[in-house]
FIVEX-953543 format. One record per residue: residue number from 0; residue in three letters; x, y, z of N, C-alpha, C in turn. Coordinates in steps of 0.001 Angstrom, whole numbers. Each point is the difference from the previous one (the first is absolute). Example, Ala and Ser with C-alpha at 12.3 -4.5 7.8 and 13.67 -1.06 7.14 Angstrom:
! residues 2
<rec 0, 'Ala', <13190, -5690, 7800>, <-890, 1190, 0>, <900, 1200, 0>> <rec 1, 'Ser', <-350, 1050, -720>, <820, 1190, 60>, <-770, 1090, 730>> 
This chain:
! residues 265
<rec 0, 'Met', <94345, 97289, 144666>, <-1265, 257, 736>, <286, 577, 1341>> <rec 1, 'Leu', <-815, 942, 432>, <176, 638, 1282>, <-428, -891, 1148>> <rec 2, 'Arg', <822, -83, 1068>, <-329, -779, 1144>, <-169, 970, 1217>> <rec 3, 'Arg', <-705, -448, 974>, <-273, 870, 1161>, <1270, 413, 708>> <rec 4, 'Asp', <1027, -844, 33>, <1214, 324, 713>, <835, 1017, -764>> <rec 5, 'Gln', <-361, 347, -1197>, <682, 1008, -779>, <-517, 1385, 247>> <rec 6, 'Leu', <-1049, 159, 782>, <-650, 1272, 141>, <806, 934, 872>> <rec 7, 'Ser', <959, -536, 775>, <731, 859, 915>, <1160, 723, -604>> <rec 8, 'Asn', <816, -708, -784>, <1243, 658, -579>, <-50, 72, -1484>> <rec 9, 'Glu', <154, -1196, -674>, <105, -7, -1473>, <-1224, 619, -646>> <rec 10, 'Trp', <-1196, -302, 542>, <-1210, 572, -587>, <-89, 1454, 180>> <rec 11, 'Lys', <328, 529, 1148>, <-39, 1441, 238>, <983, 761, -864>> <rec 12, 'Asp', <1175, -561, -163>, <954, 682, -914>, <-571, 73, -1413>> <rec 13, 'Ser', <-552, -1096, -435>, <-552, -22, -1390>, <-1200, 894, -101>> <rec 14, 'Leu', <-848, 77, 1091>, <-1153, 815, -37>, <398, 1514, 8>> <rec 15, 'Gln', <1005, 369, 791>, <456, 1378, -25>, <512, 462, -1370>> <rec 16, 'His', <755, -863, -677>, <463, 374, -1331>, <-1176, 85, -925>> <rec 17, 'Ala', <-981, -919, 48>, <-1153, 100, -904>, <-859, 1209, 233>> <rec 18, 'Gln', <-82, 406, 1287>, <-718, 1209, 285>, <607, 1231, -652>> <rec 19, 'Gln', <1335, 65, 77>, <697, 1110, -626>, <-143, 37, -1535>> <rec 20, 'Glu', <-222, -1166, -591>, <-153, -115, -1386>, <-1419, 167, -523>> <rec 21, 'Asp', <-969, -49, 906>, <-1398, 43, -400>, <-431, 1473, -205>> <rec 22, 'Ser', <-518, 273, -1143>, <-327, 1383, -351>, <-1148, 517, 836>> <rec 23, 'Asp', <-878, -822, 502>, <-1092, 463, 798>, <376, 240, 1458>> <rec 24, 'Ile', <900, -771, 524>, <428, 149, 1389>, <1144, 968, 184>> <rec 25, 'Lys', <862, 64, -947>, <1201, 826, 68>, <-206, 1464, 493>> <rec 26, 'Pro', <-962, 711, -567>, <-263, 1373, 500>, <-326, 45, 1461>> <rec 27, 'Ile', <-889, -877, 428>, <-371, -8, 1486>, <1194, -341, 817>> <rec 28, 'Leu', <807, -951, -464>, <1196, -404, 755>, <955, 1155, 170>> <rec 29, 'Glu', <241, 738, -1070>, <940, 1128, 8>, <-512, 1117, 921>> <rec 30, 'Trp', <-1310, 265, -57>, <-484, 1094, 919>, <109, -489, 1477>> <rec 31, 'Met', <-276, -1263, 281>, <130, -432, 1356>, <1408, -15, 495>> <rec 32, 'Lys', <941, -339, -844>, <1417, 22, 386>, <492, 1380, 293>> <rec 33, 'Ala', <-573, 969, -708>, <402, 1415, 137>, <-775, 644, 1164>> <rec 34, 'Ser', <-884, -793, 695>, <-816, 582, 1099>, <-780, 1224, -430>> <rec 35, 'Ala', <-463, -49, -1223>, <-744, 1146, -576>, <-1459, -39, 521>> <rec 36, 'Pro', <-637, 1116, 45>, <-1429, 32, 383>, <-803, -589, -1162>> <rec 37, 'Lys', <-1299, -245, 270>, <-842, -550, -1074>, <12, 861, -1224>> <rec 38, 'Pro', <385, -525, -1147>, <91, 834, -1231>, <-1434, 533, -350>> <rec 39, 'Lys', <1, 1056, -737>, <-1210, 636, -441>, <-590, -868, -1154>> <rec 40, 'Trp', <-1259, 158, -221>, <-666, -672, -1148>, <681, 285, -1313>> <rec 41, 'Ser', <426, 1236, -154>, <578, 350, -1277>, <1301, -770, -235>> <rec 42, 'Asp', <618, -515, 1056>, <1213, -805, -146>, <-264, -1455, -447>> <rec 43, 'Val', <-1157, -444, 242>, <-345, -1399, -330>, <-1059, -147, -1082>> <rec 44, 'Ser', <-590, 1080, -412>, <-1137, -87, -957>, <360, -650, -1297>> <rec 45, 'Ala', <1248, 125, -394>, <425, -575, -1267>, <514, -1437, 126>> <rec 46, 'Met', <17, -496, 1244>, <557, -1304, 190>, <-1106, -1126, -115>> <rec 47, 'Ser', <420, -1233, 141>, <-883, -1105, -262>, <-1058, -95, 1088>> <rec 48, 'Ser', <-1117, -699, -312>, <-1118, -133, 976>, <523, -763, 1280>> <rec 49, 'Ile', <958, -902, -159>, <507, -725, 1141>, <796, 952, 899>> <rec 50, 'Thr', <825, 806, -552>, <772, 976, 793>, <-997, 964, 702>> <rec 51, 'Lys', <-1043, 386, -634>, <-1006, 836, 601>, <-691, -657, 1149>> <rec 52, 'Ser', <-243, -1317, -122>, <-628, -752, 1090>, <971, -72, 1191>> <rec 53, 'Tyr', <1316, -218, -235>, <960, 51, 1056>, <76, 1412, 651>> <rec 54, 'Trp', <-68, 1001, -791>, <51, 1410, 437>, <-1166, 265, 971>> <rec 55, 'Ala', <-1187, -530, -334>, <-1221, 197, 792>, <125, -596, 1415>> <rec 56, 'Gln', <870, -995, 114>, <252, -644, 1299>, <1281, 456, 686>> <rec 57, 'Trp', <425, 1196, -264>, <1256, 571, 420>, <352, -256, 1468>> <rec 58, 'Asp', <-987, 168, 850>, <249, -99, 1444>, <236, -1495, 437>> <rec 59, 'Ser', <-243, -887, -861>, <158, -1431, 380>, <1418, -579, -351>> <rec 60, 'Trp', <798, 816, -672>, <1310, -489, -414>, <1105, 221, 968>> <rec 61, 'Leu', <897, -935, 44>, <1295, 223, 753>, <1051, -947, -588>> <rec 62, 'Ile', <1210, 286, 254>, <1118, -796, -512>, <554, -825, 1154>> <rec 63, 'Gln', <-64, -1315, -137>, <462, -936, 1024>, <1105, -910, -626>> <rec 64, 'Asp', <1222, 97, 527>, <1116, -784, -544>, <198, 270, -1491>> <rec 65, 'Val', <-113, 1305, -374>, <236, 473, -1357>, <-1065, -483, -969>> <rec 66, 'Val', <-1123, -539, 502>, <-1106, -486, -825>, <-1200, 836, 277>> <rec 67, 'Leu', <-680, 438, -1057>, <-1237, 782, 172>, <-1062, -942, 507>> <rec 68, 'Cys', <-664, 410, 1133>, <-1026, -797, 584>, <-1280, 803, 276>> <rec 69, 'Arg', <-1024, -648, 96>, <-1340, 646, 284>, <-453, -410, 1404>> <rec 70, 'Lys', <-267, 993, 802>, <-524, -194, 1360>, <-1500, -255, -34>> <rec 71, 'Trp', <-383, -1146, 599>, <-1378, -297, -50>, <-567, -127, 1417>> <rec 72, 'Glu', <-1078, 672, 309>, <-669, -110, 1324>, <-1410, -523, -188>> <rec 73, 'Asn', <-447, -800, 974>, <-1374, -462, -106>, <-970, 1137, 390>> <rec 74, 'Gly', <-1271, -196, -151>, <-1028, 1041, 226>, <5, 462, 1453>> <rec 75, 'Arg', <362, -889, 935>, <-12, 370, 1399>, <1298, 740, 431>> <rec 76, 'Gly', <976, -42, -821>, <1277, 662, 301>, <873, -693, 1036>> <rec 77, 'Asp', <-373, -1248, 325>, <791, -721, 1017>, <936, -1041, -615>> <rec 78, 'Ser', <143, -8, -1307>, <883, -886, -726>, <597, 630, -1188>> <rec 79, 'Cys', <1279, -212, -112>, <764, 627, -1123>, <1038, -927, -491>> <rec 80, 'His', <216, -65, -1358>, <1139, -713, -534>, <386, 651, -1275>> <rec 81, 'Leu', <1192, -346, -475>, <606, 557, -1195>, <-95, -1003, -1151>> <rec 82, 'Asp', <-371, 540, -1148>, <-73, -765, -1284>, <1051, 497, -931>> <rec 83, 'Met', <836, -877, -485>, <977, 429, -1004>, <-669, 245, -1300>> <rec 84, 'Val', <334, 1089, -672>, <-592, 347, -1277>, <626, -777, -1164>> <rec 85, 'Val', <-806, -658, -707>, <541, -888, -1075>, <-85, 665, -1349>> <rec 86, 'Pro', <1195, 143, -702>, <-32, 535, -1365>, <-518, -1037, -959>> <rec 87, 'Lys', <-353, 483, -1196>, <-611, -909, -1031>, <924, -1219, -300>> <rec 88, 'Ala', <1318, 210, -10>, <879, -1082, -310>, <0, -1123, 972>> <rec 89, 'Lys', <-413, 243, 1259>, <52, -949, 1047>, <-1372, -590, 297>> <rec 90, 'Val', <-1053, 460, -606>, <-1365, -508, 267>, <-81, -1479, -333>> <rec 91, 'Pro', <507, -522, -1167>, <-93, -1418, -240>, <704, -873, 1054>> <rec 92, 'Asp', <1127, 516, 569>, <697, -776, 1024>, <-864, -126, 1250>> <rec 93, 'Val', <-680, 1098, 387>, <-837, -87, 1195>, <-1199, -950, -260>> <rec 94, 'Leu', <-618, 59, -1155>, <-1114, -859, -331>, <420, -1425, -20>> <rec 95, 'Gln', <1208, -211, -573>, <520, -1371, -101>, <204, -594, 1437>> <rec 96, 'Leu', <546, 802, 881>, <267, -445, 1328>, <-1306, -282, 817>> <rec 97, 'Tyr', <-970, 903, -44>, <-1124, -64, 854>, <-1204, -813, -613>> <rec 98, 'His', <119, -357, -1277>, <-1033, -843, -601>, <534, -1322, -500>> <rec 99, 'Ser', <1110, 82, -785>, <435, -1205, -713>, <1183, -643, 692>> <rec 100, 'Gly', <667, 666, 964>, <1193, -546, 619>, <-283, -1175, 888>> <rec 101, 'Cys', <1069, -503, 588>, <-90, -1200, 803>, <-912, 241, 1207>> <rec 102, 'Ser', <-101, 1193, 575>, <-844, 265, 1151>, <-1237, 791, -440>> <rec 103, 'Gly', <-228, 143, -1265>, <-1101, 770, -550>, <-1352, -755, 110>> <rec 104, 'Gly', <26, -1291, -397>, <-1230, -778, 83>, <-987, 216, -1053>> <rec 105, 'His', <321, 770, -1053>, <-964, 335, -1145>, <-1346, 381, 569>> <rec 106, 'Leu', <-18, 982, 921>, <-1271, 460, 567>, <-677, 870, -977>> <rec 107, 'Gly', <-1243, 330, 312>, <-829, 881, -844>, <401, 1463, 161>> <rec 108, 'Val', <-731, 864, -666>, <310, 1460, -7>, <-92, 593, 1399>> <rec 109, 'Lys', <-988, -288, 732>, <-192, 635, 1311>, <1102, -387, 982>> <rec 110, 'Arg', <296, -1260, 100>, <995, -439, 1002>, <1476, 378, -429>> <rec 111, 'Thr', <216, -53, -1318>, <1298, 416, -509>, <178, 1497, 260>> <rec 112, 'Leu', <-1047, 797, -230>, <133, 1424, 248>, <202, 334, 1462>> <rec 113, 'Leu', <-635, -744, 940>, <240, 258, 1425>, <1421, -294, 423>> <rec 114, 'Lys', <571, -1083, -585>, <1404, -341, 321>, <975, 1062, -510>> <rec 115, 'Ile', <-253, 486, -1224>, <891, 983, -610>, <-29, 1275, 803>> <rec 116, 'Arg', <-1188, 431, 373>, <-209, 1321, 686>, <627, -11, 1379>> <rec 117, 'Glu', <385, -1083, 575>, <703, -41, 1256>, <1400, 600, -118>> <rec 118, 'Arg', <601, 33, -1202>, <1336, 467, -146>, <259, 936, -1115>> <rec 119, 'Phe', <-909, 30, -966>, <300, 754, -1269>, <-1155, 898, -348>> <rec 120, 'Tyr', <267, 993, -853>, <-1002, 842, -542>, <457, 514, -1363>> <rec 121, 'Trp', <-969, 98, -913>, <155, 711, -1235>, <-1373, 320, -586>> <rec 122, 'Val', <-53, 997, -843>, <-1251, 402, -607>, <-457, -1094, -908>> <rec 123, 'His', <-1275, -262, -67>, <-618, -1089, -797>, <416, -1373, 442>> <rec 124, 'Cys', <251, -146, 1296>, <413, -1295, 564>, <-1114, -1044, -265>> <rec 125, 'Arg', <-1240, 394, 366>, <-1101, -916, -223>, <-165, -469, -1471>> <rec 126, 'Asp', <150, 1015, -929>, <-158, -377, -1415>, <1083, -997, -404>> <rec 127, 'Asp', <1170, 213, 477>, <1101, -879, -371>, <-206, -1401, 594>> <rec 128, 'Val', <-481, -80, 1225>, <-257, -1302, 612>, <-1106, -745, -747>> <rec 129, 'Glu', <-1062, 688, -348>, <-1086, -591, -737>, <446, -453, -1344>> <rec 130, 'Asp', <864, 794, -693>, <547, -367, -1246>, <833, -1278, 72>> <rec 131, 'Trp', <782, -68, 1091>, <888, -1147, 142>, <-741, -1297, 279>> <rec 132, 'Cys', <-1063, 127, 864>, <-791, -1187, 391>, <-1086, -376, -1043>> <rec 133, 'His', <-698, 981, -535>, <-1157, -267, -839>, <376, -204, -1491>> <rec 134, 'Val', <973, 765, -460>, <345, -59, -1394>, <1062, -1186, -231>> <rec 135, 'Cys', <235, -654, 1078>, <796, -1265, -48>, <1457, 255, -417>> <rec 136, 'Lys', <629, 1038, 482>, <1457, 131, -218>, <711, -1006, 780>> <rec 137, 'Cys', <-637, -577, 1047>, <579, -1102, 785>, <-310, -1274, -839>> <rec 138, 'Lys', <1052, -702, -413>, <-237, -1137, -872>, <-658, -1147, 767>> <rec 139, 'Ser', <275, -134, 1242>, <-627, -1091, 795>, <-1548, 205, 107>> <rec 140, 'Cys', <-368, 1264, 267>, <-1411, 265, 122>, <-641, -101, -1420>> <rec 141, 'Ala', <671, 414, -1024>, <-557, -89, -1318>, <-246, -1437, -362>> <rec 142, 'Ala', <904, -895, 397>, <-159, -1457, -356>, <-1253, -552, 703>> <rec 143, 'Val', <-302, 473, 1248>, <-1150, -486, 742>, <-1280, 578, -465>> <rec 144, 'Lys', <26, 1339, -203>, <-1275, 661, -411>, <-371, -222, -1476>> <rec 145, 'Gly', <981, -295, -811>, <-298, -125, -1410>, <-92, 1341, -705>> <rec 146, 'Pro', <-369, 39, -1284>, <-75, 1291, -736>, <-1119, 851, 459>> <rec 147, 'Gln', <171, 1336, -61>, <-1058, 935, 416>, <-1187, -151, -920>> <rec 148, 'Ile', <169, -185, -1261>, <-1083, -164, -945>, <183, -1410, -648>> <rec 149, 'Arg', <-962, -871, 270>, <99, -1334, -462>, <-633, -59, -1360>> <rec 150, 'Ser', <770, -408, -1002>, <-549, -145, -1326>, <-797, -1263, -118>> <rec 151, 'Arg', <-1032, 33, -799>, <-873, -1113, -181>, <-194, -310, -1488>> <rec 152, 'Gly', <185, -1204, -372>, <-206, -385, -1352>, <-1470, -109, -347>> <rec 153, 'Ala', <-290, 5, -1273>, <-1393, -112, -426>, <-575, -1347, 433>> <rec 154, 'Leu', <-1198, 9, 494>, <-688, -1229, 437>, <-371, -820, -1263>> <rec 155, 'Lys', <412, -1308, 24>, <-277, -814, -1181>, <-617, -1327, 459>> <rec 156, 'Leu', <-946, -490, -768>, <-648, -1250, 262>, <891, -1141, -533>> <rec 157, 'Tyr', <4, -1073, 723>, <673, -1160, -444>, <-989, -845, -841>> <rec 158, 'Asn', <152, -56, -1265>, <-938, -654, -880>, <253, -1524, -141>> <rec 159, 'Val', <-982, -803, 245>, <113, -1438, -229>, <-1067, -408, -1023>> <rec 160, 'Gly', <262, -1017, -814>, <-975, -317, -1058>, <-592, -1357, 150>> <rec 161, 'Ala', <355, -814, 997>, <-546, -1327, 111>, <-11, -452, 1458>> <rec 162, 'Pro', <-831, -965, 393>, <87, -525, 1314>, <1350, -644, 304>> <rec 163, 'Trp', <430, 141, 1214>, <1221, -589, 502>, <1319, 508, -669>> <rec 164, 'Glu', <-182, 1164, -714>, <1217, 634, -558>, <840, 569, 1142>> <rec 165, 'Arg', <-697, 514, 971>, <741, 651, 1150>, <-853, -278, 1276>> <rec 166, 'Ile', <621, -424, 1065>, <-694, -144, 1270>, <682, 730, 1061>> <rec 167, 'Ala', <-729, 391, 1026>, <564, 718, 1151>, <-86, -965, 1197>> <rec 168, 'Ile', <964, 64, 811>, <37, -939, 1176>, <473, 814, 1239>> <rec 169, 'Asp', <-597, -364, 1155>, <405, 600, 1274>, <-415, -905, 1179>> <rec 170, 'Val', <676, 221, 1128>, <-291, -767, 1184>, <-648, 865, 981>> <rec 171, 'Ala', <-1162, -375, 606>, <-703, 699, 1014>, <114, -696, 1330>> <rec 172, 'Gly', <65, 786, 1103>, <108, -617, 1304>, <1042, 726, 832>> <rec 173, 'Ser', <261, -473, 1250>, <-604, -1225, 474>, <-1383, 215, 646>> <rec 174, 'Phe', <-796, -1125, -9>, <-1291, -101, 595>, <-8, -993, 1150>> <rec 175, 'Pro', <-1094, -44, 805>, <-51, -1069, 999>, <149, -1349, -603>> <rec 176, 'Glu', <744, -816, 636>, <313, -1315, -529>, <-1245, -871, -92>> <rec 177, 'Ser', <-157, -630, -1138>, <-1192, -883, -200>, <249, -1418, 592>> <rec 178, 'Glu', <-1025, -806, -30>, <102, -1354, 570>, <1076, -807, -765>> <rec 179, 'Ser', <198, 295, -1288>, <951, -709, -782>, <1407, 643, 57>> <rec 180, 'Gly', <101, 1037, 855>, <1345, 628, 142>, <395, 1027, -950>> <rec 181, 'Asn', <-925, 545, -760>, <241, 1063, -1027>, <-208, 1381, 669>> <rec 182, 'Lys', <919, 904, -326>, <-66, 1418, 499>, <69, 1025, -1097>> <rec 183, 'Tyr', <260, -409, -1226>, <192, 927, -1096>, <-821, -399, -1200>> <rec 184, 'Phe', <-177, 885, -979>, <-653, -271, -1238>, <837, 485, -1151>> <rec 185, 'Ile', <86, -820, -1048>, <559, 415, -1275>, <-1160, 501, -864>> <rec 186, 'Val', <84, 1201, -435>, <-1030, 596, -927>, <608, 45, -1404>> <rec 187, 'Val', <-701, -563, -983>, <430, 36, -1412>, <-1176, 579, -767>> <rec 188, 'Met', <356, 944, -937>, <-1108, 546, -852>, <526, 214, -1425>> <rec 189, 'Asp', <-870, -406, -914>, <340, 139, -1424>, <-276, 1482, -432>> <rec 190, 'Tyr', <934, 605, -693>, <-137, 1386, -428>, <-1111, 217, -1034>> <rec 191, 'Phe', <-225, -1035, -826>, <-950, 162, -1110>, <-1498, -275, 449>> <rec 192, 'Thr', <-234, -1084, 680>, <-1346, -392, 396>, <-337, 521, 1405>> <rec 193, 'Lys', <1023, 377, 726>, <-190, 357, 1467>, <-443, -1153, 855>> <rec 194, 'Trp', <236, -1205, -475>, <-357, -1185, 752>, <1002, -222, 1205>> <rec 195, 'Pro', <-580, -84, 1245>, <841, -209, 1200>, <63, -1434, 410>> <rec 196, 'Glu', <1145, -373, 586>, <164, -1280, 702>, <705, 300, 1287>> <rec 197, 'Val', <-471, -650, 1090>, <561, 185, 1298>, <312, -1388, 652>> <rec 198, 'Phe', <1156, -125, 529>, <459, -1289, 559>, <533, 298, 1408>> <rec 199, 'Ala', <-360, -874, 941>, <502, 90, 1386>, <1309, -678, 138>> <rec 200, 'Ile', <949, 610, 735>, <1321, -622, 198>, <413, 234, 1435>> <rec 201, 'Pro', <823, -894, 544>, <431, 91, 1422>, <1003, 1110, 272>> <rec 202, 'Asn', <830, 327, -1003>, <1007, 1037, 191>, <230, 634, -1385>> <rec 203, 'Gln', <851, 1028, -26>, <235, 697, -1259>, <1442, -191, -490>> <rec 204, 'Glu', <597, -1107, 361>, <1298, -296, -483>, <-17, -222, -1535>> <rec 205, 'Ala', <1148, 266, -616>, <71, -34, -1483>, <-361, -1423, -508>> <rec 206, 'Ser', <491, -1012, 649>, <-235, -1402, -408>, <-1501, -288, 27>> <rec 207, 'Thr', <-693, 489, 1081>, <-1377, -225, 130>, <-839, 698, -1083>> <rec 208, 'Val', <335, 1237, -244>, <-658, 801, -1032>, <236, -650, -1430>> <rec 209, 'Ala', <1242, -371, -291>, <287, -543, -1303>, <-728, -1338, -201>> <rec 210, 'Asp', <-25, -894, 1080>, <-656, -1258, -167>, <-1518, 132, -239>> <rec 211, 'Lys', <-639, 911, 752>, <-1421, 216, -165>, <-276, 578, -1358>> <rec 212, 'Leu', <859, 887, -510>, <-217, 626, -1278>, <61, -1019, -1115>> <rec 213, 'Val', <987, -892, 69>, <148, -1071, -1042>, <-1119, -989, 29>> <rec 214, 'His', <-349, -530, 1141>, <-961, -1107, 93>, <-1448, 452, -35>> <rec 215, 'Glu', <-289, 1217, 465>, <-1377, 461, 37>, <-405, 965, -1067>> <rec 216, 'Val', <1001, 636, -559>, <-280, 1014, -1060>, <466, -427, -1359>> <rec 217, 'Phe', <1355, -297, -123>, <515, -370, -1305>, <-614, -1267, -546>> <rec 218, 'Cys', <-136, -997, 929>, <-562, -1277, -411>, <-1475, 55, -424>> <rec 219, 'Leu', <-704, 999, 507>, <-1415, 145, -281>, <-291, 920, -1122>> <rec 220, 'Phe', <683, 1147, -68>, <-272, 984, -984>, <1091, 144, -1092>> <rec 221, 'Gly', <1112, -590, 243>, <1119, 121, -969>, <988, 1070, 538>> <rec 222, 'Val', <1106, 111, -673>, <1043, 951, 371>, <-193, 1370, -696>> <rec 223, 'Pro', <-100, 1059, 783>, <-189, 1312, -632>, <1271, 497, -664>> <rec 224, 'Leu', <-202, 987, -920>, <1178, 551, -636>, <780, 850, 984>> <rec 225, 'Glu', <-725, 645, 950>, <672, 923, 883>, <-643, -26, 1364>> <rec 226, 'Ile', <819, 111, 1056>, <-488, 60, 1394>, <473, 1310, 637>> <rec 227, 'His', <-938, 733, 561>, <378, 1291, 637>, <-248, -71, 1470>> <rec 228, 'Ser', <936, 485, 781>, <-89, 16, 1475>, <696, 1188, 637>> <rec 229, 'Asp', <-138, 130, 1306>, <726, 1002, 681>, <1464, -460, 236>> <rec 230, 'Gln', <747, 696, 852>, <1400, -349, 232>, <177, -858, 1286>> <rec 231, 'Gly', <-1011, -761, 340>, <112, -910, 1162>, <1120, -966, -205>> <rec 232, 'Arg', <656, -328, 1162>, <1155, -929, -82>, <-334, -1315, -624>> <rec 233, 'Asn', <-1233, -487, 246>, <-389, -1295, -553>, <-57, 48, -1561>> <rec 234, 'Phe', <-401, 1184, -524>, <-23, 99, -1452>, <1360, 299, -671>> <rec 235, 'Lys', <946, 582, 824>, <1289, 329, -508>, <1024, -1109, 251>> <rec 236, 'Ser', <-456, -1056, 675>, <962, -1078, 428>, <461, -796, -1247>> <rec 237, 'Gln', <1097, -654, 171>, <546, -839, -1066>, <-972, -1143, -401>> <rec 238, 'Ile', <-694, -533, 1035>, <-928, -1097, -277>, <-1047, 459, -970>> <rec 239, 'Phe', <-642, 1162, 337>, <-1116, 496, -849>, <495, 372, -1365>> <rec 240, 'Gln', <1198, 676, -62>, <546, 355, -1320>, <319, -1199, -862>> <rec 241, 'Glu', <526, -1047, 627>, <322, -1196, -698>, <-1253, -722, -473>> <rec 242, 'Thr', <-1087, 57, 786>, <-1265, -611, -397>, <-512, 715, -1248>> <rec 243, 'Cys', <44, 1313, -34>, <-424, 752, -1145>, <847, -303, -1248>> <rec 244, 'Arg', <1295, -168, 222>, <851, -328, -1113>, <-290, -1330, -634>> <rec 245, 'Val', <-199, -1018, 891>, <-262, -1360, -458>, <-1341, -31, -749>> <rec 246, 'Met', <-958, 721, 539>, <-1378, 1, -644>, <-62, 874, -1236>> <rec 247, 'Gly', <1049, 766, -233>, <-6, 895, -1165>, <-871, 1192, 70>> <rec 248, 'Thr', <-244, 521, 1209>, <-867, 1182, 192>, <909, 1194, 403>> <rec 249, 'His', <-347, 1206, -477>, <784, 1182, 299>, <-534, 621, 1323>> <rec 250, 'Lys', <979, 381, 907>, <-375, 565, 1280>, <282, 1503, -5>> <rec 251, 'Thr', <-1039, 784, 417>, <152, 1365, 210>, <-321, 415, 1413>> <rec 252, 'Arg', <310, 1177, 442>, <-205, 437, 1392>, <-421, 1453, 71>> <rec 253, 'Thr', <-508, 424, 1092>, <-346, 1394, 269>, <1223, 839, 221>> <rec 254, 'Thr', <-111, 1304, -97>, <1072, 915, 355>, <30, 160, 1481>> <rec 255, 'Ser', <1125, 328, 563>, <155, 203, 1406>, <-884, 1057, 590>> <rec 256, 'Tyr', <-621, -263, 1172>, <-849, 966, 699>, <-1190, 524, -901>> <rec 257, 'His', <-418, -875, -872>, <-1135, 389, -889>, <-898, -1160, -162>> <rec 258, 'Pro', <-743, -452, 1031>, <-807, -1211, -93>, <-1165, 169, -1006>> <rec 259, 'Gln', <-301, 1265, -418>, <-1107, 206, -957>, <211, -788, -1319>> <rec 260, 'Ser', <1260, -237, -331>, <282, -755, -1224>, <-344, -1432, 89>> <rec 261, 'Asp', <-409, -502, 1171>, <-504, -1390, 135>, <-1475, 56, 429>> <rec 262, 'Gly', <-711, 979, -503>, <-1382, 240, 424>, <-984, -1057, -433>> <rec 263, 'Met', <371, -875, -879>, <-934, -1052, -491>, <-425, -954, 1120>> <rec 264, 'Val', <947, -200, 928>, <-290, -868, 1161>, <126, 816, 1323>> 
């Protein structure tokens, strides 16, 4: 991977060699080394569109330390700096350094482009930066952003055929503390009858939830075949899982970052 401290010696030597091997830059480089006047259109008409773009900027080129550079001036003419011309083979190295490297910061297109343009230039620079950032060639950004097109499975109803075959459970709160010291509610609903039950509890610890469920729900209505909840720590705890195992009920949960699958409660 390219580091900033390599830009002075090792990187420039590698860049010089890559420029000489690049079919788009090589003609411009040879004309500049020969101190030739600007070539005629007939000399470049058969060349690539990138070479033609470089030819159109003829007055901006100069060779600095054996490397082809582009002279850039601001609109006021009071500021000028040199940008090293990057051949195709070196574009991924520059993008890796200024976006994905240790000092890159995985910035967006605009800020990555501004950083690159402080030292480098090549045709289609913006397109390459957008491709690197948006098309997720950066694995770290791809992991955070997720897929560009999210596939969705067919929506299916969960069919139940009898009361208490499946129940949904969730904890709501916290609310202002009551006189009896309760701040949360356990909400239980039967998938078949849509019958709700709500119980006040002082906290949402797994032991509290499991105790209330056994004594206020199971003892009154019986043990359901299946209990569905979100991925709250109280429902994923060993205490709650052991309670379900002892009672002989199957425990299911929602998918991550998709609370719609617990929409019953």
